[in-house]
LUMPA-780134 format. One record per residue (C-alpha): residue number from 0; residue in one letter; x, y, z. Coordinates in steps of 0.5 Angstrom, whole numbers, plus 500, padded with zeros to 3 digits. Layout:
<sites>
+-----+--------+-----+-----+-----+
| num | residu |  c1 |  c2 |  c3 |
+-----+--------+-----+-----+-----+
| NUM |      A |   X |   Y |   Z |
...
+-----+--------+-----+-----+-----+
</sites>
This chain:
<sites>
+-----+--------+-----+-----+-----+
| num | residu |  c1 |  c2 |  c3 |
+-----+--------+-----+-----+-----+
|   0 |      M | 464 | 949 | 529 |
|   1 |      K | 462 | 950 | 537 |
|   2 |      H | 458 | 956 | 535 |
|   3 |      L | 453 | 952 | 531 |
|   4 |      I | 451 | 949 | 538 |
|   5 |      P | 447 | 953 | 540 |
|   6 |      G | 442 | 953 | 533 |
|   7 |      A | 442 | 945 | 534 |
|   8 |      L | 440 | 945 | 540 |
|   9 |      C | 435 | 950 | 538 |
|  10 |      V | 433 | 945 | 532 |
|  11 |      A | 432 | 939 | 537 |
|  12 |      L | 427 | 943 | 542 |
|  13 |      V | 423 | 944 | 536 |
|  14 |      A | 423 | 938 | 534 |
|  15 |      A | 421 | 935 | 541 |
|  16 |      F | 416 | 939 | 543 |
|  17 |      P | 412 | 943 | 537 |
|  18 |      G | 407 | 944 | 542 |
|  19 |      A | 412 | 950 | 547 |
|  20 |      A | 414 | 952 | 539 |
|  21 |      F | 406 | 952 | 536 |
|  22 |      A | 405 | 957 | 544 |
|  23 |      A | 410 | 962 | 542 |
|  24 |      G | 408 | 968 | 539 |
|  25 |      D | 409 | 970 | 532 |
|  26 |      A | 416 | 974 | 533 |
|  27 |      D | 418 | 968 | 537 |
|  28 |      L | 416 | 964 | 531 |
|  29 |      K | 420 | 968 | 525 |
|  30 |      Q | 426 | 969 | 530 |
|  31 |      L | 428 | 961 | 529 |
|  32 |      R | 426 | 961 | 521 |
|  33 |      E | 431 | 966 | 521 |
|  34 |      Q | 435 | 962 | 525 |
|  35 |      L | 434 | 955 | 522 |
|  36 |      R | 435 | 958 | 516 |
|  37 |      E | 442 | 962 | 517 |
|  38 |      L | 444 | 954 | 520 |
|  39 |      R | 442 | 951 | 514 |
|  40 |      E | 446 | 956 | 509 |
|  41 |      S | 452 | 956 | 515 |
|  42 |      Y | 452 | 948 | 513 |
|  43 |      E | 452 | 949 | 506 |
|  44 |      Q | 457 | 952 | 505 |
|  45 |      R | 462 | 948 | 510 |
|  46 |      I | 459 | 942 | 505 |
|  47 |      Q | 462 | 947 | 498 |
|  48 |      A | 469 | 948 | 503 |
|  49 |      L | 470 | 941 | 506 |
|  50 |      E | 468 | 938 | 497 |
|  51 |      K | 474 | 944 | 494 |
|  52 |      R | 478 | 941 | 499 |
|  53 |      L | 477 | 934 | 498 |
|  54 |      A | 478 | 935 | 491 |
|  55 |      D | 484 | 939 | 492 |
|  56 |      T | 487 | 934 | 496 |
|  57 |      E | 486 | 929 | 490 |
|  58 |      S | 489 | 933 | 485 |
|  59 |      R | 496 | 934 | 489 |
|  60 |      A | 496 | 927 | 490 |
|  61 |      S | 496 | 925 | 484 |
|  62 |      Q | 501 | 931 | 482 |
|  63 |      A | 506 | 927 | 487 |
|  64 |      A | 505 | 920 | 485 |
|  65 |      S | 507 | 924 | 478 |
|  66 |      S | 513 | 927 | 480 |
|  67 |      A | 515 | 921 | 484 |
|  68 |      V | 514 | 916 | 477 |
|  69 |      E | 519 | 921 | 475 |
|  70 |      A | 524 | 921 | 481 |
|  71 |      Q | 525 | 914 | 480 |
|  72 |      A | 527 | 914 | 473 |
|  73 |      T | 531 | 919 | 473 |
|  74 |      A | 535 | 915 | 479 |
|  75 |      D | 534 | 909 | 475 |
|  76 |      S | 538 | 912 | 468 |
|  77 |      V | 543 | 916 | 474 |
|  78 |      A | 544 | 910 | 478 |
|  79 |      R | 547 | 906 | 471 |
|  80 |      R | 553 | 911 | 472 |
|  81 |      P | 558 | 910 | 478 |
|  82 |      A | 556 | 915 | 483 |
|  83 |      A | 564 | 918 | 481 |
|  84 |      E | 562 | 920 | 476 |
|  85 |      S | 555 | 922 | 475 |
|  86 |      T | 557 | 930 | 476 |
|  87 |      F | 561 | 929 | 470 |
|  88 |      N | 561 | 926 | 465 |
|  89 |      P | 567 | 922 | 462 |
|  90 |      A | 572 | 923 | 469 |
|  91 |      V | 577 | 926 | 467 |
|  92 |      S | 585 | 925 | 470 |
|  93 |      L | 592 | 927 | 468 |
|  94 |      I | 598 | 924 | 471 |
|  95 |      I | 604 | 929 | 471 |
|  96 |      D | 611 | 926 | 471 |
|  97 |      S | 618 | 930 | 470 |
|  98 |      K | 625 | 927 | 472 |
|  99 |      F | 632 | 930 | 472 |
| 100 |      T | 638 | 924 | 471 |
| 101 |      R | 645 | 923 | 472 |
| 102 |      Q | 649 | 919 | 466 |
| 103 |      Q | 656 | 917 | 465 |
| 104 |      R | 654 | 915 | 458 |
| 105 |      D | 651 | 917 | 452 |
| 106 |      P | 643 | 916 | 453 |
| 107 |      S | 642 | 917 | 446 |
| 108 |      A | 647 | 911 | 445 |
| 109 |      Y | 643 | 906 | 449 |
| 110 |      R | 642 | 899 | 447 |
| 111 |      I | 642 | 892 | 449 |
| 112 |      D | 647 | 887 | 447 |
| 113 |      G | 646 | 881 | 446 |
| 114 |      F | 638 | 883 | 443 |
| 115 |      M | 636 | 884 | 436 |
| 116 |      P | 633 | 892 | 439 |
| 117 |      S | 626 | 892 | 439 |
| 118 |      G | 625 | 899 | 437 |
| 119 |      G | 621 | 901 | 442 |
| 120 |      E | 623 | 906 | 448 |
| 121 |      V | 629 | 902 | 452 |
| 122 |      G | 633 | 908 | 454 |
| 123 |      P | 634 | 912 | 460 |
| 124 |      P | 631 | 920 | 458 |
| 125 |      K | 636 | 925 | 457 |
| 126 |      K | 642 | 927 | 461 |
| 127 |      G | 639 | 933 | 466 |
| 128 |      F | 632 | 936 | 466 |
| 129 |      S | 627 | 932 | 461 |
| 130 |      L | 619 | 930 | 460 |
| 131 |      G | 617 | 924 | 462 |
| 132 |      E | 611 | 920 | 460 |
| 133 |      S | 605 | 924 | 463 |
| 134 |      E | 599 | 921 | 461 |
| 135 |      L | 592 | 924 | 460 |
| 136 |      A | 586 | 919 | 461 |
| 137 |      F | 578 | 919 | 460 |
| 138 |      S | 573 | 914 | 462 |
| 139 |      A | 566 | 914 | 464 |
| 140 |      N | 560 | 908 | 461 |
| 141 |      V | 557 | 910 | 455 |
| 142 |      D | 550 | 906 | 457 |
| 143 |      H | 549 | 900 | 462 |
| 144 |      L | 553 | 895 | 457 |
| 145 |      F | 559 | 898 | 455 |
| 146 |      R | 565 | 903 | 458 |
| 147 |      G | 569 | 908 | 454 |
| 148 |      N | 577 | 908 | 455 |
| 149 |      A | 583 | 913 | 452 |
| 150 |      R | 589 | 915 | 455 |
| 151 |      F | 595 | 919 | 451 |
| 152 |      S | 603 | 920 | 453 |
| 153 |      L | 604 | 926 | 453 |
| 154 |      A | 612 | 926 | 452 |
| 155 |      E | 618 | 928 | 449 |
| 156 |      D | 623 | 927 | 443 |
| 157 |      D | 628 | 931 | 441 |
| 158 |      G | 625 | 936 | 444 |
| 159 |      A | 619 | 935 | 441 |
| 160 |      G | 612 | 935 | 445 |
| 161 |      V | 609 | 928 | 442 |
| 162 |      V | 603 | 925 | 444 |
| 163 |      E | 601 | 918 | 443 |
| 164 |      V | 595 | 913 | 444 |
| 165 |      E | 596 | 909 | 449 |
| 166 |      E | 589 | 906 | 450 |
| 167 |      V | 583 | 907 | 446 |
| 168 |      N | 578 | 901 | 447 |
| 169 |      V | 571 | 899 | 449 |
| 170 |      E | 568 | 894 | 455 |
| 171 |      T | 563 | 890 | 456 |
| 172 |      L | 559 | 891 | 463 |
| 173 |      A | 554 | 887 | 463 |
| 174 |      M | 557 | 880 | 459 |
| 175 |      P | 555 | 873 | 464 |
| 176 |      A | 559 | 868 | 467 |
| 177 |      G | 565 | 873 | 469 |
| 178 |      L | 566 | 874 | 462 |
| 179 |      K | 569 | 881 | 459 |
| 180 |      L | 571 | 882 | 453 |
| 181 |      K | 576 | 889 | 451 |
| 182 |      A | 576 | 891 | 443 |
| 183 |      G | 580 | 897 | 440 |
| 184 |      R | 588 | 898 | 444 |
| 185 |      F | 591 | 896 | 450 |
| 186 |      L | 596 | 894 | 454 |
| 187 |      S | 596 | 886 | 454 |
| 188 |      G | 594 | 882 | 460 |
| 189 |      V | 601 | 877 | 459 |
| 190 |      G | 605 | 878 | 467 |
| 191 |      Y | 605 | 882 | 471 |
| 192 |      I | 608 | 888 | 469 |
| 193 |      N | 605 | 890 | 462 |
| 194 |      Q | 599 | 892 | 464 |
| 195 |      Q | 601 | 897 | 468 |
| 196 |      H | 602 | 904 | 467 |
| 197 |      P | 609 | 909 | 468 |
| 198 |      H | 607 | 911 | 474 |
| 199 |      E | 604 | 905 | 477 |
| 200 |      W | 611 | 902 | 477 |
| 201 |      D | 615 | 902 | 484 |
| 202 |      F | 621 | 904 | 480 |
| 203 |      S | 623 | 909 | 474 |
| 204 |      D | 623 | 905 | 468 |
| 205 |      A | 622 | 898 | 467 |
| 206 |      P | 626 | 892 | 468 |
| 207 |      L | 630 | 890 | 462 |
| 208 |      A | 627 | 883 | 460 |
| 209 |      Y | 620 | 887 | 458 |
| 210 |      K | 626 | 892 | 455 |
| 211 |      A | 629 | 888 | 450 |
| 212 |      F | 623 | 883 | 449 |
| 213 |      F | 617 | 888 | 448 |
| 214 |      G | 620 | 894 | 448 |
| 215 |      Y | 619 | 896 | 454 |
| 216 |      R | 611 | 894 | 453 |
| 217 |      L | 607 | 890 | 449 |
| 218 |      Q | 600 | 894 | 446 |
| 219 |      N | 596 | 892 | 442 |
| 220 |      D | 591 | 893 | 437 |
| 221 |      G | 586 | 888 | 437 |
| 222 |      V | 579 | 883 | 441 |
| 223 |      Q | 581 | 881 | 449 |
| 224 |      L | 577 | 876 | 452 |
| 225 |      R | 578 | 875 | 460 |
| 226 |      W | 574 | 870 | 465 |
| 227 |      V | 574 | 870 | 472 |
| 228 |      A | 572 | 864 | 476 |
| 229 |      P | 567 | 864 | 481 |
| 230 |      T | 571 | 861 | 486 |
| 231 |      D | 574 | 864 | 493 |
| 232 |      L | 580 | 863 | 489 |
| 233 |      F | 582 | 868 | 484 |
| 234 |      M | 582 | 864 | 478 |
| 235 |      E | 583 | 870 | 471 |
| 236 |      L | 584 | 866 | 464 |
| 237 |      G | 584 | 871 | 458 |
| 238 |      A | 586 | 870 | 450 |
| 239 |      E | 587 | 876 | 445 |
| 240 |      V | 587 | 876 | 439 |
| 241 |      A | 591 | 883 | 435 |
| 242 |      A | 594 | 886 | 430 |
| 243 |      G | 602 | 884 | 431 |
| 244 |      D | 605 | 891 | 428 |
| 245 |      K | 609 | 893 | 434 |
| 246 |      F | 615 | 888 | 436 |
| 247 |      P | 615 | 882 | 437 |
| 248 |      G | 611 | 883 | 431 |
| 249 |      A | 612 | 888 | 425 |
| 250 |      E | 608 | 892 | 421 |
| 251 |      R | 603 | 889 | 417 |
| 252 |      K | 601 | 889 | 410 |
| 253 |      A | 595 | 884 | 410 |
| 254 |      N | 589 | 882 | 413 |
| 255 |      G | 588 | 877 | 418 |
| 256 |      A | 592 | 878 | 425 |
| 257 |      G | 599 | 877 | 427 |
| 258 |      L | 598 | 876 | 434 |
| 259 |      W | 595 | 872 | 439 |
| 260 |      T | 596 | 871 | 446 |
| 261 |      A | 594 | 867 | 453 |
| 262 |      F | 594 | 868 | 461 |
| 263 |      A | 592 | 865 | 466 |
| 264 |      H | 593 | 869 | 473 |
| 265 |      V | 591 | 865 | 480 |
| 266 |      G | 591 | 868 | 487 |
| 267 |      G | 588 | 869 | 494 |
| 268 |      D | 590 | 871 | 502 |
| 269 |      I | 594 | 867 | 507 |
| 270 |      G | 591 | 869 | 514 |
| 271 |      D | 589 | 877 | 515 |
| 272 |      S | 596 | 879 | 513 |
| 273 |      S | 598 | 876 | 506 |
| 274 |      A | 598 | 875 | 499 |
| 275 |      W | 599 | 872 | 493 |
| 276 |      Q | 598 | 872 | 485 |
| 277 |      L | 602 | 867 | 480 |
| 278 |      G | 601 | 868 | 473 |
| 279 |      L | 602 | 864 | 466 |
| 280 |      S | 603 | 868 | 459 |
| 281 |      H | 604 | 866 | 452 |
| 282 |      V | 604 | 871 | 445 |
| 283 |      R | 607 | 869 | 438 |
| 284 |      A | 607 | 873 | 433 |
| 285 |      N | 609 | 872 | 426 |
| 286 |      P | 614 | 878 | 424 |
| 287 |      R | 616 | 879 | 416 |
| 288 |      E | 621 | 883 | 414 |
| 289 |      R | 622 | 886 | 422 |
| 290 |      G | 628 | 891 | 421 |
| 291 |      F | 633 | 893 | 425 |
| 292 |      E | 641 | 898 | 425 |
| 293 |      D | 646 | 894 | 427 |
| 294 |      G | 652 | 899 | 426 |
| 295 |      G | 649 | 903 | 421 |
| 296 |      V | 647 | 896 | 416 |
| 297 |      S | 641 | 896 | 416 |
| 298 |      N | 637 | 888 | 416 |
| 299 |      S | 631 | 884 | 418 |
| 300 |      F | 629 | 878 | 420 |
| 301 |      S | 622 | 873 | 418 |
| 302 |      G | 619 | 868 | 422 |
| 303 |      S | 615 | 866 | 428 |
| 304 |      S | 617 | 868 | 435 |
| 305 |      Q | 614 | 866 | 443 |
| 306 |      T | 615 | 868 | 449 |
| 307 |      W | 613 | 865 | 455 |
| 308 |      I | 611 | 870 | 462 |
| 309 |      A | 612 | 866 | 468 |
| 310 |      D | 611 | 872 | 475 |
| 311 |      F | 608 | 872 | 483 |
| 312 |      V | 608 | 877 | 486 |
| 313 |      Y | 607 | 877 | 495 |
| 314 |      K | 604 | 882 | 499 |
| 315 |      W | 605 | 883 | 506 |
| 316 |      A | 602 | 887 | 512 |
| 317 |      P | 599 | 887 | 518 |
| 318 |      N | 592 | 884 | 519 |
| 319 |      G | 592 | 888 | 512 |
| 320 |      N | 593 | 895 | 513 |
| 321 |      S | 597 | 896 | 509 |
| 322 |      S | 597 | 905 | 511 |
| 323 |      E | 603 | 904 | 516 |
| 324 |      R | 607 | 898 | 514 |
| 325 |      Y | 607 | 893 | 508 |
| 326 |      L | 612 | 889 | 503 |
| 327 |      K | 612 | 887 | 496 |
| 328 |      V | 616 | 882 | 493 |
| 329 |      Q | 615 | 880 | 485 |
| 330 |      G | 618 | 878 | 479 |
| 331 |      E | 617 | 875 | 473 |
| 332 |      Y | 621 | 871 | 468 |
| 333 |      L | 622 | 870 | 460 |
| 334 |      Q | 623 | 867 | 456 |
| 335 |      R | 623 | 868 | 448 |
| 336 |      R | 624 | 863 | 441 |
| 337 |      E | 625 | 865 | 435 |
| 338 |      A | 626 | 862 | 428 |
| 339 |      G | 626 | 864 | 420 |
| 340 |      E | 630 | 868 | 416 |
| 341 |      L | 635 | 873 | 418 |
| 342 |      G | 637 | 878 | 413 |
| 343 |      Y | 643 | 882 | 412 |
| 344 |      N | 644 | 890 | 409 |
| 345 |      L | 639 | 891 | 406 |
| 346 |      D | 638 | 896 | 400 |
| 347 |      A | 633 | 903 | 399 |
| 348 |      D | 629 | 897 | 396 |
| 349 |      G | 629 | 892 | 402 |
| 350 |      V | 633 | 887 | 398 |
| 351 |      A | 639 | 884 | 402 |
| 352 |      A | 646 | 882 | 400 |
| 353 |      A | 645 | 876 | 403 |
| 354 |      S | 640 | 871 | 407 |
| 355 |      S | 641 | 866 | 412 |
| 356 |      A | 636 | 862 | 416 |
| 357 |      A | 637 | 864 | 424 |
| 358 |      R | 635 | 861 | 431 |
| 359 |      F | 634 | 864 | 438 |
| 360 |      R | 633 | 862 | 445 |
| 361 |      Q | 633 | 868 | 449 |
| 362 |      S | 631 | 869 | 456 |
| 363 |      G | 631 | 874 | 462 |
| 364 |      S | 628 | 876 | 468 |
| 365 |      Y | 627 | 881 | 475 |
| 366 |      L | 627 | 881 | 482 |
| 367 |      Q | 624 | 885 | 485 |
| 368 |      A | 622 | 888 | 493 |
| 369 |      V | 619 | 894 | 496 |
| 370 |      Y | 618 | 896 | 503 |
| 371 |      Q | 615 | 901 | 507 |
| 372 |      F | 619 | 902 | 513 |
| 373 |      M | 613 | 907 | 516 |
| 374 |      P | 608 | 911 | 513 |
| 375 |      R | 609 | 915 | 506 |
| 376 |      W | 616 | 912 | 506 |
| 377 |      R | 619 | 907 | 501 |
| 378 |      V | 625 | 903 | 500 |
| 379 |      G | 626 | 897 | 494 |
| 380 |      V | 632 | 894 | 491 |
| 381 |      R | 631 | 890 | 484 |
| 382 |      G | 635 | 886 | 480 |
| 383 |      D | 635 | 885 | 472 |
| 384 |      W | 638 | 880 | 468 |
| 385 |      L | 638 | 877 | 461 |
| 386 |      R | 642 | 872 | 457 |
| 387 |      S | 642 | 873 | 449 |
| 388 |      G | 644 | 865 | 448 |
| 389 |      T | 648 | 863 | 442 |
| 390 |      A | 645 | 866 | 436 |
| 391 |      D | 644 | 861 | 430 |
| 392 |      L | 645 | 866 | 424 |
| 393 |      G | 646 | 860 | 419 |
| 394 |      T | 651 | 863 | 413 |
| 395 |      L | 651 | 869 | 415 |
| 396 |      D | 657 | 872 | 419 |
| 397 |      P | 657 | 874 | 425 |
| 398 |      T | 662 | 879 | 425 |
| 399 |      G | 657 | 884 | 422 |
| 400 |      L | 652 | 883 | 427 |
| 401 |      P | 656 | 885 | 433 |
| 402 |      I | 649 | 887 | 437 |
| 403 |      L | 648 | 878 | 436 |
| 404 |      A | 655 | 877 | 439 |
| 405 |      G | 654 | 873 | 446 |
| 406 |      Y | 653 | 878 | 452 |
| 407 |      N | 649 | 878 | 459 |
| 408 |      P | 646 | 884 | 460 |
| 409 |      T | 645 | 887 | 468 |
| 410 |      R | 643 | 892 | 472 |
| 411 |      Q | 642 | 893 | 479 |
| 412 |      T | 638 | 899 | 482 |
| 413 |      A | 635 | 902 | 488 |
| 414 |      M | 630 | 907 | 490 |
| 415 |      V | 627 | 912 | 496 |
| 416 |      D | 621 | 915 | 495 |
| 417 |      W | 616 | 919 | 499 |
| 418 |      S | 608 | 920 | 497 |
| 419 |      P | 606 | 926 | 502 |
| 420 |      S | 599 | 924 | 499 |
| 421 |      E | 597 | 919 | 495 |
| 422 |      F | 596 | 923 | 490 |
| 423 |      S | 603 | 925 | 489 |
| 424 |      R | 610 | 922 | 490 |
| 425 |      L | 618 | 924 | 490 |
| 426 |      R | 623 | 918 | 489 |
| 427 |      L | 632 | 919 | 488 |
| 428 |      Q | 633 | 912 | 485 |
| 429 |      L | 641 | 909 | 484 |
| 430 |      A | 642 | 904 | 479 |
| 431 |      R | 648 | 901 | 476 |
| 432 |      D | 646 | 899 | 468 |
| 433 |      K | 652 | 893 | 464 |
| 434 |      S | 647 | 893 | 458 |
| 435 |      R | 652 | 895 | 453 |
| 436 |      N | 658 | 891 | 453 |
| 437 |      G | 664 | 892 | 457 |
| 438 |      E | 661 | 899 | 459 |
| 439 |      S | 658 | 900 | 466 |
| 440 |      D | 653 | 907 | 466 |
| 441 |      N | 652 | 909 | 473 |
| 442 |      Q | 646 | 914 | 475 |
| 443 |      V | 642 | 917 | 479 |
| 444 |      W | 635 | 919 | 477 |
| 445 |      L | 629 | 924 | 481 |
| 446 |      Q | 622 | 924 | 480 |
| 447 |      Y | 615 | 928 | 481 |
| 448 |      I | 610 | 924 | 480 |
| 449 |      M | 602 | 927 | 481 |
| 450 |      S | 595 | 925 | 480 |
| 451 |      L | 590 | 931 | 478 |
| 452 |      G | 583 | 930 | 477 |
| 453 |      A | 579 | 922 | 478 |
| 454 |      H | 583 | 916 | 479 |
| 455 |      G | 580 | 909 | 479 |
| 456 |      A | 585 | 904 | 484 |
| 457 |      H | 590 | 900 | 480 |
| 458 |      K | 591 | 893 | 481 |
| 459 |      F | 593 | 888 | 486 |
+-----+--------+-----+-----+-----+
</sites>
């Protein structure tokens, strides 16, 4: 606005010295009037331009405020989902598992003598190359209240591909006071290893006790409630009500539940380098006509089944840094009591040729240690023991049920594995299995596990 200063001085002079203005000639007065008119028009134009700029600025500010509100609403919506899942919903992962085995005995004839067959996946894989139990998983927050999970097992049975539903459930995200509710199909929270999927195991197969008592794991269709105490010491309590149509239960033809569980876990740290956890669990089922075969003869059991599980795990790593070295020692003890009616030699209609009251008291345990002696390399050993006890078969002839004859299966296992990254693992496992009375099976396992896609951290 510097070019306007001379015109402003002229106006001031005219106002201050009117006499000089009147003394001037007509030409000078005309010139002054013209300059005053131009000055007025110039100021009016600039005022109009400033008013327009002010209106435009106010409009843009209003639009920016509106956009900020919309952006905050969008951010709040995105924040309801974990950051790792905000770009793709749901999170998807695939665990690829494959094995090669060399065995002395026929795996198709595998059994655990001294124990009622569970009907689960207890035997080793077929000789040579075989598809392990690969897993396809989906998970995502449904909204701010619920999270959905689905996990499918991809396996092989007699040369045919099999897809099994491992878990499909919904769990809560916002229950108060440390409570969490899960409904659908899930792995039971009892014990320690039962909550882990096969690719999380430190060995290629499950312990003998889990195979004999649960068919290698306890899986439920029902409801689970957990509570974590708001204390420095980790303390968890849980209970489950389920259909109970799998071992140790049986397929149900009635309303209501057939299996109940309760479990508790406590744990904490010992200094900066060690951590521990202890657990106690109880499983109760009421099987009806739970069938099994022994030497081609069909039999059934109806009654009550109760299993107690005590578990522990201890972990050590220098200053809590497990990337270099660590040691993990874990073990579980299981005891089962069953009482009811045992039916022998069922016909096509399910009618037993003979039946009697029967009682069983059996136990099993395992103890294992895994040591990472340098980055990416681990070695481990495991011992398995089962005690069949003395079966009380009442009036039935025990020679007709040879699989229930007293026997104490054992197994010793050693492994070494290498993990090039957190997404891959190669394992060599050697085992001497004495599950079958009078037969020892020396086994060699080669296994690889590959993880693709999103995959959350494993439990303690």
